[in-house]
C-alpha positions as CSV (number, residue, x, y, z in Angstrom):
1,M,63.0,123.9,107.9
2,P,66.4,124.3,108.9
3,A,69.3,123.3,106.6
4,A,71.0,119.9,107.1
5,T,74.3,120.5,109.2
6,V,77.3,118.1,108.5
7,K,79.1,117.0,111.7
8,I,82.7,117.5,111.7
9,S,84.3,114.5,113.6
10,L,88.0,115.7,115.1
11,T,88.9,111.9,115.6
12,P,90.9,111.0,113.0
13,R,90.0,108.2,110.5
14,T,92.5,108.4,108.2
15,S,93.0,104.8,107.3
16,E,89.6,104.6,106.1
17,F,90.6,107.1,103.6
18,Y,93.2,104.7,102.5
19,E,90.8,101.3,102.5
20,L,88.6,103.5,100.2
21,F,91.1,104.4,97.8
22,A,92.2,100.8,97.2
23,R,88.7,99.6,96.8
24,A,88.2,102.4,94.5
25,G,91.2,101.4,92.6
26,E,89.8,97.7,92.8
27,N,87.0,98.5,91.7
28,A,88.5,100.4,88.5
29,L,90.1,97.2,87.6
30,D,87.1,94.8,88.2
31,V,85.4,97.1,85.5
32,A,88.0,97.7,82.8
33,R,88.6,93.7,82.9
34,L,84.8,93.2,82.4
35,V,84.6,95.8,79.8
36,E,88.0,93.9,78.1
37,R,86.1,90.4,78.2
38,R,82.9,92.1,76.8
39,F,84.3,93.2,74.0
40,H,86.9,90.7,73.3
41,E,83.9,87.7,73.2
42,H,81.3,90.3,71.9
43,P,78.5,89.2,70.3
44,N,78.3,86.1,72.7
45,S,80.3,87.5,75.9
46,G,79.7,85.8,79.1
47,V,79.6,89.6,80.4
48,T,76.4,91.5,80.4
49,Q,75.8,95.2,80.4
50,E,74.0,94.6,83.5
51,Q,77.2,93.2,85.1
52,V,78.9,96.3,83.9
53,K,76.5,98.8,85.3
54,A,76.7,97.1,88.5
55,A,80.0,97.0,88.8
56,E,79.9,100.9,87.6
57,T,77.1,101.6,90.6
58,A,79.4,99.8,93.4
59,G,82.2,102.4,92.4
60,D,79.4,105.2,92.5
61,Q,78.8,104.2,96.0
62,I,83.0,104.3,96.7
63,T,83.3,107.6,95.9
64,R,80.0,108.7,97.8
65,D,81.6,107.3,100.6
66,L,85.0,109.0,100.4
67,I,83.4,112.3,99.4
68,Q,81.1,111.7,102.7
69,L,84.3,111.1,105.0
70,L,86.0,114.0,103.1
71,N,82.8,116.4,104.4
72,T,82.9,114.8,107.9
73,Q,87.0,114.9,108.8
74,Y,88.8,117.9,110.1
75,L,91.9,115.7,109.5
76,T,92.9,114.2,106.4
77,P,96.0,112.2,105.2
78,F,96.4,114.4,102.3
79,D,95.4,117.8,101.0
80,R,91.4,117.8,100.7
81,E,91.3,118.8,97.0
82,D,93.7,116.4,96.1
83,I,91.5,113.5,97.8
84,Y,88.3,115.3,96.3
85,Q,89.8,115.1,92.7
86,L,91.0,111.6,92.5
87,S,88.1,110.6,93.8
88,T,86.3,112.2,91.0
89,E,88.6,110.9,88.2
90,I,88.8,107.3,89.7
91,D,85.0,107.4,89.2
92,D,85.4,108.7,85.7
93,V,87.3,105.8,84.4
94,V,84.8,103.7,85.8
95,D,82.0,106.0,83.9
96,Y,83.8,106.1,80.8
97,L,84.4,102.2,80.6
98,E,80.7,101.8,81.3
99,E,79.5,104.1,78.4
100,A,81.8,102.4,76.2
101,S,80.2,98.7,77.0
102,D,77.0,100.0,76.9
103,L,77.6,101.7,73.2
104,L,78.3,98.2,72.5
105,G,75.0,96.8,72.5
106,L,73.1,100.4,71.9
107,Y,74.9,100.9,68.3
108,G,74.1,97.0,67.7
109,V,78.0,96.5,66.7
110,E,78.2,92.9,65.5
111,M,81.9,92.1,65.9
112,P,84.4,94.4,67.9
113,T,87.2,95.6,65.7
114,R,90.8,94.7,66.7
115,H,91.6,98.6,67.6
116,A,88.6,98.3,70.4
117,V,90.0,95.2,71.8
118,E,93.6,96.4,72.2
119,Q,92.2,99.7,73.7
120,C,90.2,97.2,76.3
121,T,93.7,95.8,76.8
122,I,95.4,98.8,77.3
123,L,92.9,100.1,79.8
124,V,93.4,96.9,81.9
125,N,97.0,97.3,81.8
126,A,96.9,101.1,83.2
127,C,93.6,100.2,85.4
128,E,96.0,97.7,86.8
129,R,98.9,100.2,87.7
130,L,96.3,102.8,89.2
131,A,95.0,100.2,91.5
132,F,98.4,99.3,92.9
133,A,99.0,102.9,93.1
134,C,96.0,103.6,95.2
135,A,96.7,100.1,97.3
136,N,99.6,101.5,98.2
137,F,98.9,105.1,99.1
138,K,100.2,104.7,102.5
139,G,103.6,103.5,102.5
140,M,104.1,104.7,98.8
141,R,106.2,102.2,98.1
142,G,106.1,101.4,94.4
143,V,103.7,104.0,93.5
144,Q,106.2,106.3,91.4
145,Q,106.9,102.9,89.2
146,A,103.7,102.2,88.8
147,L,102.3,106.1,87.6
148,V,105.4,106.2,85.1
149,E,104.2,102.6,83.4
150,L,100.5,104.1,83.5
151,K,101.9,107.2,81.6
152,A,103.4,104.6,79.0
153,F,100.2,102.8,78.5
154,E,98.3,106.1,78.3
155,D,100.8,107.2,75.4
156,E,100.2,104.1,73.6
157,G,96.7,104.5,74.0
158,D,96.9,107.8,71.8
159,R,98.7,106.4,69.2
160,L,96.2,103.4,69.1
161,L,93.3,105.7,69.0
162,R,95.0,107.6,65.9
163,D,95.5,104.3,64.1
164,A,91.7,103.4,65.0
165,L,90.3,106.7,63.4
166,A,92.5,106.7,60.5
167,S,91.8,103.4,59.5
168,L,88.1,104.3,59.9
169,F,88.2,106.9,57.8
170,R,90.7,105.7,55.3
171,D,88.2,102.9,53.6
172,E,85.3,104.5,51.6
173,R,83.5,101.3,51.7
174,I,82.2,102.1,55.4
175,D,78.8,102.6,56.2
176,P,79.2,106.3,57.5
177,L,77.0,105.0,60.4
178,V,79.3,102.9,61.2
179,V,81.8,105.3,61.6
180,I,80.2,107.2,63.6
181,R,79.6,104.6,65.9
182,W,82.9,103.2,66.3
183,K,84.2,106.6,66.5
184,D,82.1,107.4,69.9
185,I,83.2,103.8,71.1
186,Y,86.9,104.6,70.7
187,E,86.5,107.8,72.1
188,A,84.6,106.5,75.6
189,L,87.3,104.1,75.8
190,E,90.0,107.1,75.2
191,R,88.1,109.1,77.7
192,A,88.4,106.3,80.2
193,L,92.3,106.1,79.4
194,D,92.6,109.8,80.1
195,A,90.9,109.7,83.4
196,C,93.3,107.3,84.3
197,E,96.4,109.4,83.4
198,T,94.6,112.4,85.3
199,A,94.2,110.3,87.8
200,A,97.8,109.3,88.1
201,N,99.3,112.7,87.9
202,V,97.0,113.5,91.0
203,I,98.9,110.7,92.8
204,A,101.8,111.9,91.7
205,N,101.5,115.5,93.3
206,I,100.4,113.8,96.1
207,V,103.5,111.6,96.5
208,V,105.9,114.8,95.9
209,K,104.0,116.9,98.8
210,N,104.2,113.7,101.5
211,T,107.5,112.6,100.8
């Protein structure tokens, strides 16, 4: 059976890249807001894990659409490697958010910690800047400032993670299983924030190359 061939189009469809990145950024922000609300309201949240998973699945489809477009276009608005990396990094943000939300139920967490709720708030703030940058690729207006602000939130998240982990190990009365569970959740949220920063770095490189 002959291998499938990919048809490369010579007709520019660059506007579709901008539209898909705007949708990807907005989806990441939607998921961050859902997860923040789920943590804040746990265990009686109006947001279910099924809702978070559905939003994550929608993000997967946007990523597939971006990569499919990349694979079929001869002309792209910026470097192909940057498009691919940014697509996958935004997808990672959403995946790690969904993972942290899933662990909340999987581990049978009774009440959220202050640190976890604060991590979620920082993630919403970072994703707001990421979504803004993705929505303003074409004109690049305000993008650099948004990236600076995102980096500041990532630094704040690093400090919060250290404080969260220290508080877990500082109290000898805490059940070791509880320590393990919260360590996993904190680190999943931190991975989402790290992916935000990596996506911001890719965008910063794109800005430098195209201005």
